[in-house]
LOROGU-874364 format. One line per field, with one value per atom (N, C-alpha, C, O, CB): residue number from 1; residue in three letters; atom name; x, y, z. Coordinates in steps of 0.2 Angstrom, whole numbers, plus 2048, in hexadecimal, padded with zeros to 3 digits. Atoms other than C-alpha are relative to their C-alpha. Glycine has a CB too. Layout:
BEGIN
k <- (NUM / ...)
r <- (ALA / ...)
a <- (CA / ...)
px <- (X / ...)
py <- (Y / ...)
pz <- (Z / ...)
This chain:
BEGIN
k <- (1 / 1 / 1 / 1 / 1 / 2 / 2 / 2 / 2 / 2 / 3 / 3 / 3 / 3 / 3 / 4 / 4 / 4 / 4 / 4 / 5 / 5 / 5 / 5 / 5 / 6 / 6 / 6 / 6 / 6 / 7 / 7 / 7 / 7 / 7 / 8 / 8 / 8 / 8 / 8 / 9 / 9 / 9 / 9 / 9 / 10 / 10 / 10 / 10 / 10 / 11 / 11 / 11 / 11 / 11 / 12 / 12 / 12 / 12 / 12 / 13 / 13 / 13 / 13 / 13 / 14 / 14 / 14 / 14 / 14 / 15 / 15 / 15 / 15 / 15 / 16 / 16 / 16 / 16 / 16 / 17 / 17 / 17 / 17 / 17 / 18 / 18 / 18 / 18 / 18 / 19 / 19 / 19 / 19 / 19 / 20 / 20 / 20 / 20 / 20 / 21 / 21 / 21 / 21 / 21 / 22 / 22 / 22 / 22 / 22 / 23 / 23 / 23 / 23 / 23 / 24 / 24 / 24 / 24 / 24 / 25 / 25 / 25 / 25 / 25 / 26 / 26 / 26 / 26 / 26 / 27 / 27 / 27 / 27 / 27 / 28 / 28 / 28 / 28 / 28 / 29 / 29 / 29 / 29 / 29 / 30 / 30 / 30 / 30 / 30 / 31 / 31 / 31 / 31 / 31 / 32 / 32 / 32 / 32 / 32 / 33 / 33 / 33 / 33 / 33 / 34 / 34 / 34 / 34 / 34 / 35 / 35 / 35 / 35 / 35 / 36 / 36 / 36 / 36 / 36 / 37 / 37 / 37 / 37 / 37 / 38 / 38 / 38 / 38 / 38 / 39 / 39 / 39 / 39 / 39 / 40 / 40 / 40 / 40 / 40 / 41 / 41 / 41 / 41 / 41 / 42 / 42 / 42 / 42 / 42 / 43 / 43 / 43 / 43 / 43 / 44 / 44 / 44 / 44 / 44 / 45 / 45 / 45 / 45 / 45 / 46 / 46 / 46 / 46 / 46 / 47 / 47 / 47 / 47 / 47 / 48 / 48 / 48 / 48 / 48 / 49 / 49 / 49 / 49 / 49 / 50 / 50 / 50 / 50 / 50 / 51 / 51 / 51 / 51 / 51 / 52 / 52 / 52 / 52 / 52 / 53 / 53 / 53 / 53 / 53 / 54 / 54 / 54 / 54 / 54 / 55 / 55 / 55 / 55 / 55 / 56 / 56 / 56 / 56 / 56 / 57 / 57 / 57 / 57 / 57 / 58 / 58 / 58 / 58 / 58 / 59 / 59 / 59 / 59 / 59 / 60 / 60 / 60 / 60 / 60 / 61 / 61 / 61 / 61 / 61 / 62 / 62 / 62 / 62 / 62 / 63 / 63 / 63 / 63 / 63 / 64 / 64 / 64 / 64 / 64 / 65 / 65 / 65 / 65 / 65 / 66 / 66 / 66 / 66 / 66 / 67 / 67 / 67 / 67 / 67 / 68 / 68 / 68 / 68 / 68 / 69 / 69 / 69 / 69 / 69 / 70 / 70 / 70 / 70 / 70 / 71 / 71 / 71 / 71 / 71 / 72 / 72 / 72 / 72 / 72 / 73 / 73 / 73 / 73 / 73 / 74 / 74 / 74 / 74 / 74 / 75 / 75 / 75 / 75 / 75 / 76 / 76 / 76 / 76 / 76 / 77 / 77 / 77 / 77 / 77 / 78 / 78 / 78 / 78 / 78 / 79 / 79 / 79 / 79 / 79 / 80 / 80 / 80 / 80 / 80 / 81 / 81 / 81 / 81 / 81 / 82 / 82 / 82 / 82 / 82 / 83 / 83 / 83 / 83 / 83 / 84 / 84 / 84 / 84 / 84 / 85 / 85 / 85 / 85 / 85 / 86 / 86 / 86 / 86 / 86 / 87 / 87 / 87 / 87 / 87 / 88 / 88 / 88 / 88 / 88 / 89 / 89 / 89 / 89 / 89 / 90 / 90 / 90 / 90 / 90)
r <- (MET / MET / MET / MET / MET / GLY / GLY / GLY / GLY / GLY / VAL / VAL / VAL / VAL / VAL / ILE / ILE / ILE / ILE / ILE / LYS / LYS / LYS / LYS / LYS / LYS / LYS / LYS / LYS / LYS / ILE / ILE / ILE / ILE / ILE / GLN / GLN / GLN / GLN / GLN / TYR / TYR / TYR / TYR / TYR / ASN / ASN / ASN / ASN / ASN / CYS / CYS / CYS / CYS / CYS / ARG / ARG / ARG / ARG / ARG / HIS / HIS / HIS / HIS / HIS / ALA / ALA / ALA / ALA / ALA / THR / THR / THR / THR / THR / TYR / TYR / TYR / TYR / TYR / LEU / LEU / LEU / LEU / LEU / ILE / ILE / ILE / ILE / ILE / GLU / GLU / GLU / GLU / GLU / LYS / LYS / LYS / LYS / LYS / ARG / ARG / ARG / ARG / ARG / GLN / GLN / GLN / GLN / GLN / HIS / HIS / HIS / HIS / HIS / THR / THR / THR / THR / THR / SER / SER / SER / SER / SER / LEU / LEU / LEU / LEU / LEU / THR / THR / THR / THR / THR / ILE / ILE / ILE / ILE / ILE / LYS / LYS / LYS / LYS / LYS / GLU / GLU / GLU / GLU / GLU / ARG / ARG / ARG / ARG / ARG / VAL / VAL / VAL / VAL / VAL / HIS / HIS / HIS / HIS / HIS / LEU / LEU / LEU / LEU / LEU / VAL / VAL / VAL / VAL / VAL / ILE / ILE / ILE / ILE / ILE / HIS / HIS / HIS / HIS / HIS / LEU / LEU / LEU / LEU / LEU / ALA / ALA / ALA / ALA / ALA / GLY / GLY / GLY / GLY / GLY / CYS / CYS / CYS / CYS / CYS / SER / SER / SER / SER / SER / VAL / VAL / VAL / VAL / VAL / CYS / CYS / CYS / CYS / CYS / ARG / ARG / ARG / ARG / ARG / LEU / LEU / LEU / LEU / LEU / PHE / PHE / PHE / PHE / PHE / GLN / GLN / GLN / GLN / GLN / ARG / ARG / ARG / ARG / ARG / GLN / GLN / GLN / GLN / GLN / SER / SER / SER / SER / SER / ARG / ARG / ARG / ARG / ARG / MET / MET / MET / MET / MET / ILE / ILE / ILE / ILE / ILE / ASN / ASN / ASN / ASN / ASN / ARG / ARG / ARG / ARG / ARG / ALA / ALA / ALA / ALA / ALA / ALA / ALA / ALA / ALA / ALA / ARG / ARG / ARG / ARG / ARG / GLU / GLU / GLU / GLU / GLU / LEU / LEU / LEU / LEU / LEU / PHE / PHE / PHE / PHE / PHE / ARG / ARG / ARG / ARG / ARG / GLU / GLU / GLU / GLU / GLU / ALA / ALA / ALA / ALA / ALA / THR / THR / THR / THR / THR / GLY / GLY / GLY / GLY / GLY / GLN / GLN / GLN / GLN / GLN / GLY / GLY / GLY / GLY / GLY / HIS / HIS / HIS / HIS / HIS / VAL / VAL / VAL / VAL / VAL / LEU / LEU / LEU / LEU / LEU / ASP / ASP / ASP / ASP / ASP / GLU / GLU / GLU / GLU / GLU / ASP / ASP / ASP / ASP / ASP / LEU / LEU / LEU / LEU / LEU / LYS / LYS / LYS / LYS / LYS / ARG / ARG / ARG / ARG / ARG / GLU / GLU / GLU / GLU / GLU / MET / MET / MET / MET / MET / GLN / GLN / GLN / GLN / GLN / GLN / GLN / GLN / GLN / GLN / ARG / ARG / ARG / ARG / ARG / ILE / ILE / ILE / ILE / ILE / ASN / ASN / ASN / ASN / ASN / GLU / GLU / GLU / GLU / GLU / ARG / ARG / ARG / ARG / ARG / LEU / LEU / LEU / LEU / LEU / SER / SER / SER / SER / SER / GLY / GLY / GLY / GLY / GLY)
a <- (N / CA / C / O / CB / N / CA / C / O / CB / N / CA / C / O / CB / N / CA / C / O / CB / N / CA / C / O / CB / N / CA / C / O / CB / N / CA / C / O / CB / N / CA / C / O / CB / N / CA / C / O / CB / N / CA / C / O / CB / N / CA / C / O / CB / N / CA / C / O / CB / N / CA / C / O / CB / N / CA / C / O / CB / N / CA / C / O / CB / N / CA / C / O / CB / N / CA / C / O / CB / N / CA / C / O / CB / N / CA / C / O / CB / N / CA / C / O / CB / N / CA / C / O / CB / N / CA / C / O / CB / N / CA / C / O / CB / N / CA / C / O / CB / N / CA / C / O / CB / N / CA / C / O / CB / N / CA / C / O / CB / N / CA / C / O / CB / N / CA / C / O / CB / N / CA / C / O / CB / N / CA / C / O / CB / N / CA / C / O / CB / N / CA / C / O / CB / N / CA / C / O / CB / N / CA / C / O / CB / N / CA / C / O / CB / N / CA / C / O / CB / N / CA / C / O / CB / N / CA / C / O / CB / N / CA / C / O / CB / N / CA / C / O / CB / N / CA / C / O / CB / N / CA / C / O / CB / N / CA / C / O / CB / N / CA / C / O / CB / N / CA / C / O / CB / N / CA / C / O / CB / N / CA / C / O / CB / N / CA / C / O / CB / N / CA / C / O / CB / N / CA / C / O / CB / N / CA / C / O / CB / N / CA / C / O / CB / N / CA / C / O / CB / N / CA / C / O / CB / N / CA / C / O / CB / N / CA / C / O / CB / N / CA / C / O / CB / N / CA / C / O / CB / N / CA / C / O / CB / N / CA / C / O / CB / N / CA / C / O / CB / N / CA / C / O / CB / N / CA / C / O / CB / N / CA / C / O / CB / N / CA / C / O / CB / N / CA / C / O / CB / N / CA / C / O / CB / N / CA / C / O / CB / N / CA / C / O / CB / N / CA / C / O / CB / N / CA / C / O / CB / N / CA / C / O / CB / N / CA / C / O / CB / N / CA / C / O / CB / N / CA / C / O / CB / N / CA / C / O / CB / N / CA / C / O / CB / N / CA / C / O / CB / N / CA / C / O / CB / N / CA / C / O / CB / N / CA / C / O / CB / N / CA / C / O / CB / N / CA / C / O / CB / N / CA / C / O / CB / N / CA / C / O / CB / N / CA / C / O / CB / N / CA / C / O / CB / N / CA / C / O / CB / N / CA / C / O / CB)
px <- (803 / 87C / 7FB / 7F8 / 7FD / 804 / 871 / 7F9 / 7F8 / 801 / 807 / 85F / 7FD / 7FA / 7FD / 801 / 85C / 803 / 7FF / 802 / 7FD / 868 / 7FC / 7FC / 808 / 804 / 85E / 7FA / 7F7 / 7FE / 807 / 84E / 801 / 7FE / 7FC / 7FF / 855 / 801 / 800 / 806 / 7FF / 85B / 7FC / 7FE / 808 / 804 / 84D / 7F9 / 7F3 / 7FD / 805 / 843 / 7FA / 7F4 / 804 / 806 / 839 / 7FB / 7F6 / 803 / 804 / 832 / 7FC / 7F6 / 804 / 803 / 82E / 7FA / 7F5 / 807 / 806 / 824 / 7FB / 7F5 / 801 / 806 / 81B / 7FB / 7F5 / 805 / 804 / 816 / 7FB / 7F5 / 804 / 803 / 811 / 7FA / 7F5 / 804 / 806 / 805 / 7FB / 7F5 / 802 / 804 / 7FF / 7FB / 7F5 / 804 / 802 / 7FB / 7FB / 7F6 / 804 / 806 / 7EF / 7FB / 7F5 / 801 / 805 / 7E5 / 7FD / 7F8 / 802 / 802 / 7E5 / 805 / 808 / 800 / 7FC / 7EE / 806 / 807 / 7FB / 7F9 / 800 / 800 / 7FD / 806 / 7FD / 807 / 805 / 808 / 803 / 7FC / 810 / 807 / 809 / 7FF / 7FA / 820 / 801 / 806 / 801 / 800 / 81C / 800 / 804 / 7F9 / 800 / 818 / 807 / 809 / 7FD / 7F9 / 829 / 805 / 808 / 802 / 7FB / 833 / 7FF / 804 / 7FE / 802 / 82A / 801 / 803 / 7F9 / 7FE / 82D / 807 / 809 / 7FE / 7F9 / 83E / 803 / 808 / 803 / 7FF / 840 / 800 / 805 / 7FC / 801 / 838 / 803 / 803 / 7F7 / 7FC / 842 / 806 / 808 / 802 / 7FA / 851 / 800 / 806 / 804 / 800 / 84B / 7FB / 7F5 / 7FE / 804 / 845 / 7FC / 7F7 / 803 / 803 / 842 / 7F9 / 7F4 / 806 / 805 / 835 / 7FA / 7F4 / 803 / 805 / 82D / 7FD / 7F7 / 803 / 803 / 82A / 7FC / 7F6 / 805 / 804 / 824 / 7F9 / 7F4 / 804 / 806 / 817 / 7FC / 7F6 / 802 / 804 / 811 / 7FC / 7F7 / 805 / 802 / 810 / 7F9 / 7F4 / 807 / 806 / 806 / 7FA / 7F5 / 803 / 806 / 7FA / 7FC / 7F6 / 801 / 805 / 7F6 / 7FD / 7F8 / 804 / 803 / 7F4 / 7F9 / 7F4 / 805 / 806 / 7E8 / 7FA / 7F5 / 801 / 806 / 7DE / 7FD / 7F7 / 802 / 803 / 7DC / 7FC / 7F7 / 806 / 804 / 7D7 / 7FA / 7F5 / 803 / 806 / 7CA / 7FB / 7F5 / 801 / 805 / 7C3 / 7FD / 7F7 / 804 / 802 / 7C3 / 7FA / 7F4 / 808 / 804 / 7BA / 7F9 / 7F4 / 804 / 807 / 7AD / 7FD / 7F7 / 800 / 803 / 7AA / 7FD / 7F7 / 805 / 804 / 7A7 / 7FB / 7F5 / 806 / 806 / 79C / 7FA / 7F4 / 802 / 806 / 792 / 7FC / 7F7 / 803 / 803 / 78F / 7FD / 7FB / 805 / 802 / 789 / 804 / 801 / 7FA / 7FC / 798 / 801 / 801 / 806 / 7FF / 799 / 804 / 804 / 7FA / 7FC / 7A5 / 7FC / 7F6 / 805 / 804 / 79E / 802 / 808 / 803 / 7FF / 79D / 805 / 809 / 7F9 / 7FB / 7A7 / 808 / 80C / 7FF / 7FB / 7B5 / 802 / 808 / 7FF / 7FF / 7B4 / 803 / 808 / 7F9 / 7FD / 7B7 / 806 / 80B / 7FB / 7F9 / 7C5 / 805 / 80A / 800 / 7FC / 7CD / 802 / 807 / 7FD / 800 / 7CA / 805 / 809 / 7F8 / 7FC / 7D1 / 808 / 80C / 7FE / 7FA / 7E1 / 804 / 80A / 800 / 7FD / 7E4 / 801 / 806 / 7FB / 800 / 7E1 / 806 / 80A / 7FA / 7FA / 7EE / 806 / 80B / 7FF / 7FA / 7FB / 801 / 807 / 7FE / 800 / 7F8 / 803 / 807 / 7F8 / 7FF / 7F9 / 807 / 80B / 7FA / 7FA / 808 / 806 / 80B / 7FF)
py <- (804 / 7F8 / 7FD / 801 / 802 / 804 / 7EA / 802 / 804 / 7F9 / 7FF / 7EB / 7FC / 7FF / 7FF / 803 / 7DD / 802 / 801 / 7FA / 7FE / 7E3 / 807 / 808 / 801 / 7F9 / 7F4 / 7FD / 800 / 805 / 802 / 7EA / 7FD / 7FF / 7FA / 803 / 7DF / 804 / 803 / 7FD / 7FC / 7EE / 807 / 80C / 801 / 7FA / 7FA / 7FF / 7FD / 802 / 802 / 7F7 / 805 / 803 / 800 / 7FB / 807 / 7FF / 801 / 808 / 801 / 803 / 7F9 / 7F9 / 7FF / 807 / 7F1 / 801 / 7FE / 7FC / 7FF / 7F7 / 804 / 803 / 804 / 7FC / 803 / 7FB / 7FB / 806 / 805 / 7F5 / 7FB / 7F9 / 7FB / 804 / 7EA / 803 / 800 / 7FE / 7FD / 7F7 / 801 / 800 / 807 / 7FF / 7FB / 7F9 / 7FA / 801 / 806 / 7E8 / 7FF / 7FB / 7FA / 802 / 7E8 / 804 / 802 / 802 / 7FB / 7F6 / 800 / 801 / 808 / 800 / 7F3 / 7FA / 7F7 / 808 / 807 / 7E7 / 804 / 80B / 7FC / 7FE / 7E9 / 7FE / 7F9 / 7FD / 801 / 7EA / 7F9 / 7F8 / 806 / 805 / 7DB / 802 / 7FE / 7FD / 7FD / 7E5 / 800 / 7FE / 808 / 7FF / 7E9 / 7FA / 7F9 / 804 / 807 / 7D7 / 7FD / 7FA / 7FC / 803 / 7D1 / 803 / 800 / 801 / 7FC / 7DF / 7FD / 7FB / 807 / 802 / 7DA / 7F9 / 7F8 / 800 / 808 / 7C7 / 800 / 7FC / 7FC / 801 / 7CA / 803 / 7FF / 804 / 7FD / 7D6 / 7FC / 7FB / 805 / 802 / 7CC / 7F7 / 7F4 / 800 / 806 / 7BC / 801 / 7FD / 7FC / 7FF / 7C4 / 804 / 805 / 803 / 7FB / 7D0 / 7FD / 7FE / 806 / 802 / 7C9 / 805 / 804 / 7FD / 7F9 / 7DA / 801 / 803 / 806 / 7FE / 7DE / 7FA / 7FB / 800 / 805 / 7CD / 801 / 800 / 7F9 / 7FF / 7D0 / 805 / 805 / 800 / 7FB / 7E1 / 7FE / 800 / 805 / 803 / 7D8 / 7FD / 7FD / 7FC / 805 / 7CC / 806 / 805 / 7FA / 7FB / 7DB / 805 / 806 / 805 / 7FB / 7E6 / 7FD / 800 / 802 / 804 / 7D8 / 800 / 801 / 7F8 / 801 / 7D5 / 807 / 808 / 7FD / 7FA / 7E7 / 803 / 805 / 805 / 7FF / 7EA / 7FC / 7FF / 800 / 804 / 7DB / 802 / 802 / 7FA / 7FE / 7E1 / 807 / 808 / 801 / 7F9 / 7F3 / 7FF / 802 / 804 / 801 / 7EC / 7FD / 7FE / 7FC / 803 / 7E1 / 806 / 807 / 7FA / 7FA / 7F0 / 804 / 805 / 806 / 7FC / 7FA / 7FC / 7FE / 801 / 804 / 7EC / 800 / 802 / 7F9 / 801 / 7EA / 807 / 808 / 7FE / 7FA / 7FD / 802 / 804 / 806 / 7FF / 7FF / 7FC / 7FE / 7FF / 805 / 7F0 / 802 / 801 / 7F9 / 7FE / 7F8 / 807 / 80A / 800 / 7F9 / 809 / 805 / 80A / 801 / 7FB / 813 / 805 / 804 / 7FE / 7FB / 824 / 806 / 807 / 802 / 7FA / 833 / 805 / 806 / 802 / 7FA / 842 / 806 / 807 / 802 / 7FB / 850 / 805 / 807 / 804 / 7FB / 85C / 7FD / 800 / 801 / 803 / 84F / 7FF / 800 / 7F9 / 801 / 84C / 806 / 807 / 7FE / 7F9 / 85F / 802 / 805 / 806 / 7FF / 860 / 7FC / 7FF / 7FC / 804 / 851 / 803 / 803 / 7FA / 7FD / 859 / 807 / 808 / 802 / 7FB / 869 / 7FF / 803 / 805 / 802 / 861 / 7FD / 7FE / 7FA / 802 / 858 / 805 / 805 / 7FA / 7FA / 867 / 804 / 806 / 804 / 7FC / 871 / 7FC / 800 / 800 / 804 / 863 / 800 / 7FF / 7F9 / 800 / 863 / 806 / 806 / 7FF / 7F9 / 876 / 802 / 807 / 805 / 7FE / 878 / 7FC / 7FE / 800)
pz <- (7FD / 7BB / 7FC / 7F9 / 805 / 805 / 7B1 / 803 / 809 / 800 / 7FE / 7B1 / 805 / 80A / 7FA / 7FA / 7BC / 807 / 80C / 7FF / 7FA / 7C9 / 802 / 808 / 800 / 7FE / 7C9 / 803 / 808 / 7FA / 7FD / 7CC / 807 / 80C / 7FB / 7FA / 7D9 / 806 / 80C / 800 / 7FB / 7E3 / 801 / 804 / 7FF / 800 / 7E1 / 806 / 804 / 7F8 / 7FB / 7F2 / 800 / 801 / 806 / 800 / 7F1 / 7FA / 7FA / 800 / 806 / 7DF / 803 / 802 / 7F9 / 7FF / 7E6 / 805 / 805 / 804 / 7FB / 7F5 / 7FE / 7FF / 806 / 803 / 7EB / 7FB / 7FA / 7FA / 804 / 7DF / 805 / 803 / 7FC / 7FC / 7ED / 803 / 803 / 805 / 7FF / 7F4 / 7FA / 7FB / 802 / 806 / 7E2 / 7FF / 7FE / 7F9 / 802 / 7E0 / 804 / 802 / 7FF / 7FB / 7EF / 7FD / 7FF / 809 / 801 / 7E7 / 7F8 / 7F7 / 802 / 807 / 7D4 / 7FD / 801 / 7FC / 803 / 7C7 / 7FE / 7FD / 7F7 / 803 / 7C2 / 7F9 / 7F8 / 804 / 806 / 7B1 / 800 / 804 / 7FD / 801 / 7AA / 803 / 807 / 7F9 / 7FF / 7AB / 809 / 80C / 7FC / 7F9 / 7BD / 805 / 809 / 801 / 7FD / 7C2 / 800 / 805 / 7FC / 801 / 7BB / 805 / 808 / 7F8 / 7FC / 7C4 / 807 / 80A / 800 / 7F8 / 7D5 / 801 / 806 / 802 / 7FF / 7D2 / 801 / 805 / 7FA / 800 / 7CF / 806 / 809 / 7FA / 7FB / 7DD / 806 / 80A / 801 / 7FA / 7EA / 800 / 805 / 800 / 7FF / 7E5 / 804 / 808 / 7F9 / 7FD / 7EC / 806 / 809 / 7FB / 7FB / 7F9 / 806 / 806 / 7FD / 7FA / 80A / 803 / 806 / 804 / 7FD / 811 / 7FD / 801 / 7FF / 804 / 803 / 801 / 801 / 7F9 / 800 / 805 / 807 / 807 / 800 / 7FA / 817 / 800 / 803 / 805 / 801 / 813 / 7FD / 7FF / 7FB / 803 / 808 / 804 / 803 / 7FA / 7FC / 814 / 806 / 808 / 804 / 7FA / 822 / 7FD / 7FF / 803 / 804 / 815 / 7FF / 7FF / 7F9 / 801 / 811 / 806 / 807 / 7FD / 7FA / 823 / 803 / 806 / 806 / 7FF / 826 / 7FD / 800 / 7FF / 804 / 818 / 802 / 802 / 7F9 / 7FE / 81D / 806 / 807 / 800 / 7F9 / 82F / 7FF / 802 / 805 / 802 / 828 / 7FD / 7FF / 7FC / 803 / 81D / 805 / 805 / 7FA / 7FB / 82B / 804 / 805 / 805 / 7FA / 838 / 7FB / 7FE / 801 / 803 / 82A / 7FF / 801 / 7F9 / 800 / 827 / 807 / 808 / 7FE / 7F9 / 839 / 802 / 803 / 806 / 7FE / 83C / 7FB / 7FD / 801 / 804 / 82D / 801 / 7FF / 7F9 / 7FE / 832 / 806 / 807 / 800 / 7FA / 843 / 800 / 805 / 805 / 801 / 83B / 803 / 805 / 803 / 7FD / 841 / 7FB / 7F5 / 801 / 805 / 839 / 803 / 809 / 7FD / 7FF / 839 / 802 / 7FF / 7FA / 7FE / 842 / 7FB / 7F9 / 808 / 805 / 835 / 802 / 7FE / 800 / 7FE / 840 / 7FF / 7FC / 806 / 801 / 840 / 7F9 / 7F7 / 803 / 808 / 82D / 7FE / 7FB / 7FC / 802 / 82B / 802 / 7FE / 802 / 7FD / 837 / 7FB / 7F7 / 807 / 803 / 82E / 7F8 / 7F6 / 800 / 808 / 81C / 801 / 7FD / 7FE / 801 / 821 / 802 / 800 / 804 / 7FF / 829 / 7F9 / 7F8 / 805 / 806 / 818 / 7FC / 7F8 / 7FE / 804 / 80F / 802 / 7FD / 7FF / 7FD / 819 / 7FF / 7FC / 808 / 802 / 817 / 7F9 / 7F7 / 803 / 808 / 804 / 7FD / 7F9 / 7FD / 802 / 803 / 802 / 7FF / 802 / 7FC / 80F / 7FF / 802 / 806)
């Protein structure tokens, strides 16, 4: 399979790049791969639109919550950290 065909049919990598681009810069090679893939994949284009919308909504909720002085209870923080540590180690 040629390089272009591999890029076109690699949705897993494309979704990774879509998410990565929302948090940091892509390399030129990554940008090219993503553009080629998105040109032929309507499912990943839809994923990209949905992902942007979800990220915007989450940022807005966070802004609203921090503007109102909401903070997490220390016990809840410890419980959440414990659950994360258990998942990572097990």
